C-alpha positions in Angstrom: 121.0 178.7 75.0 122.7 179.7 78.2 125.9 181.8 78.1 128.4 182.5 80.9 131.8 184.0 81.4 134.5 181.6 82.5 138.2 181.7 83.4 140.4 180.0 80.8 141.2 177.0 83.1 137.5 176.3 83.8 136.7 176.5 80.1 139.5 174.0 79.3 138.2 171.7 82.1 134.7 171.7 80.5 136.1 170.9 77.1 138.5 168.2 78.2 135.7 166.4 80.0 134.7 165.1 76.5 138.2 163.7 75.7 138.7 160.0 76.3 141.5 158.9 78.7 144.7 157.6 77.2 144.4 154.1 75.5 140.6 154.3 75.6 138.7 153.7 72.4 135.2 154.8 71.3 132.8 151.9 71.5 130.9 152.8 68.4 133.9 151.7 66.3 133.8 148.1 67.4 131.3 145.2 67.6 127.7 145.6 66.4 128.0 149.4 66.7 130.5 149.5 63.9 129.0 151.3 60.8 129.6 148.4 58.4 128.4 145.5 60.6 125.0 144.6 59.0 125.6 140.8 59.4 126.4 141.2 63.1 123.3 143.4 63.7 121.1 140.7 62.0 122.7 138.1 64.2 122.0 140.1 67.4 118.4 140.7 66.2 118.0 136.9 65.6 119.4 136.1 69.1 117.2 138.7 70.8 114.2 137.5 68.8 113.4 141.0 67.6 110.2 141.3 65.5 111.1 143.8 62.9 107.5 144.1 61.6 106.3 145.0 65.1 109.2 147.5 65.5 108.4 149.1 62.2 104.7 149.4 63.1 105.7 151.3 66.3 106.8 154.3 64.2 104.1 156.5 62.7 104.4 157.3 59.0 105.3 160.9 58.0 102.4 163.1 57.1 102.1 163.8 53.4 103.3 167.3 52.4 100.6 169.3 50.7 101.0 172.2 48.3 99.6 175.4 49.9 98.4 176.6 46.4 96.5 173.6 45.0 96.4 171.1 47.9 98.1 168.4 46.0 100.8 166.1 47.4 104.3 167.4 47.3 107.5 165.5 46.9 110.9 166.5 48.3 113.4 166.6 45.4 116.2 168.6 47.0 117.3 170.0 50.4 119.4 173.1 50.9 121.2 173.4 54.2 122.8 176.6 55.4 126.6 176.4 55.8 127.7 176.0 59.4 128.9 179.2 61.1 132.6 179.7 61.0 134.6 179.8 64.2 134.9 183.5 64.0 131.1 184.1 63.9 130.4 183.0 67.4 132.1 181.8 70.6 131.8 178.2 71.8 128.5 177.2 73.4 128.2 178.5 77.0 131.1 180.9 76.7 130.9 184.7 76.2 134.6 185.5 76.6 137.8 183.5 77.2 140.8 184.6 79.2 144.2 184.0 77.5 146.9 182.6 79.7 
């Protein structure tokens, strides 16, 4: 990770580059990119003549997890994720200090 010191105006410029202009909408909320558009995705796949079996064969299966003690196959039954760091724990990516205007 790269860190650097920026004046406040430059930091805001870098952050605001990710904000959409007024009256623009995110494309993923419409059309076949909409999260609940399974029928439309199936229609697009049909029109594009997508072979799902060939697409599934492209991906390699995950390797089987083995127990280091006995060598038997292991099965994941739960996943524990660390909580995300709070805003107070670290500065934003790429910034070591911020000037207050």
